[in-house]
Structures are given as C-alpha cells and as structure tokens.
C-alpha positions as CSV (number, residue, x, y, z in Angstrom):
1,M,-0.2,0.0,0.0
2,Q,2.9,2.4,0.4
3,R,3.9,2.3,-3.0
4,L,0.5,3.3,-3.7
5,H,0.6,6.5,-1.7
6,R,4.1,7.3,-2.6
7,G,2.9,7.1,-6.4
8,L,-0.3,9.2,-5.6
9,G,1.4,11.7,-3.5
10,A,4.0,12.1,-6.5
11,A,1.2,12.4,-9.2
12,F,-0.5,15.1,-7.4
13,A,2.5,17.0,-5.4
14,G,2.4,20.6,-6.0
15,R,-1.1,20.9,-6.9
16,G,-2.0,23.2,-4.3
17,W,-5.6,24.0,-2.7
18,E,-6.5,20.8,-0.8
19,V,-4.4,18.6,-2.1
20,P,-1.4,18.6,0.5
21,R,-4.3,18.4,3.3
22,L,-5.7,15.1,1.2
23,L,-2.4,13.6,0.7
24,A,-1.5,13.9,4.3
25,A,-4.7,12.4,5.5
26,M,-4.6,9.6,3.1
27,E,-1.2,8.7,4.7
28,D,-2.8,8.8,8.2
29,A,-5.9,6.8,7.1
30,E,-6.4,3.3,8.6
31,H,-8.4,2.3,5.5
32,F,-7.7,3.7,2.6
33,Y,-9.8,2.9,-0.7
34,F,-8.8,4.0,-4.0
35,A,-10.3,3.3,-7.6
36,S,-9.0,4.4,-11.0
37,T,-10.9,5.9,-13.3
38,C,-11.1,5.6,-17.4
39,Q,-12.9,7.4,-19.8
40,V,-14.8,5.1,-22.4
41,Q,-13.9,5.9,-26.1
42,L,-16.8,4.5,-28.7
43,E,-17.1,5.3,-32.3
44,R,-20.9,6.0,-31.9
45,W,-23.1,6.7,-28.8
46,S,-26.0,5.7,-30.4
47,T,-27.9,3.0,-32.9
48,G,-31.4,3.6,-33.8
49,C,-33.7,3.8,-30.8
50,V,-30.6,2.7,-28.0
51,A,-28.1,5.1,-26.7
52,V,-25.2,4.6,-24.2
53,L,-26.1,6.9,-21.3
54,G,-24.2,7.5,-17.9
55,D,-24.1,9.3,-14.5
56,A,-21.1,10.7,-12.6
C-alpha cells in the first residue's frame, strides 16, 4: 500500500488548494480506498433508438 501512496503523492504533488491536506490524510488513514477511473471511447454513442447514457 505504501507504493500506492507514494505514487499518488508524486502524481498530485504541487497541485495546491486542498491537495496537500488530502495527501496527508491519506497517509494517516487506517483504511484507504482508491479506484482508478477511465474514459470509454466509442465510435458511436447511439444506434437507432438505443443510446449509451451514464451518470457520474
């Protein structure tokens, strides 16, 4: 888990605002959950009456 913390710390270092506080809290957290995100690339979002919809 420490490797993940170092990677996230390096990726977000110097971003300002609340980031330093969040990175510090991540290090102190007893339980930490991280899920990566991705973007789906589709050639088309709809076909006929069917469409792909999403929610953040």
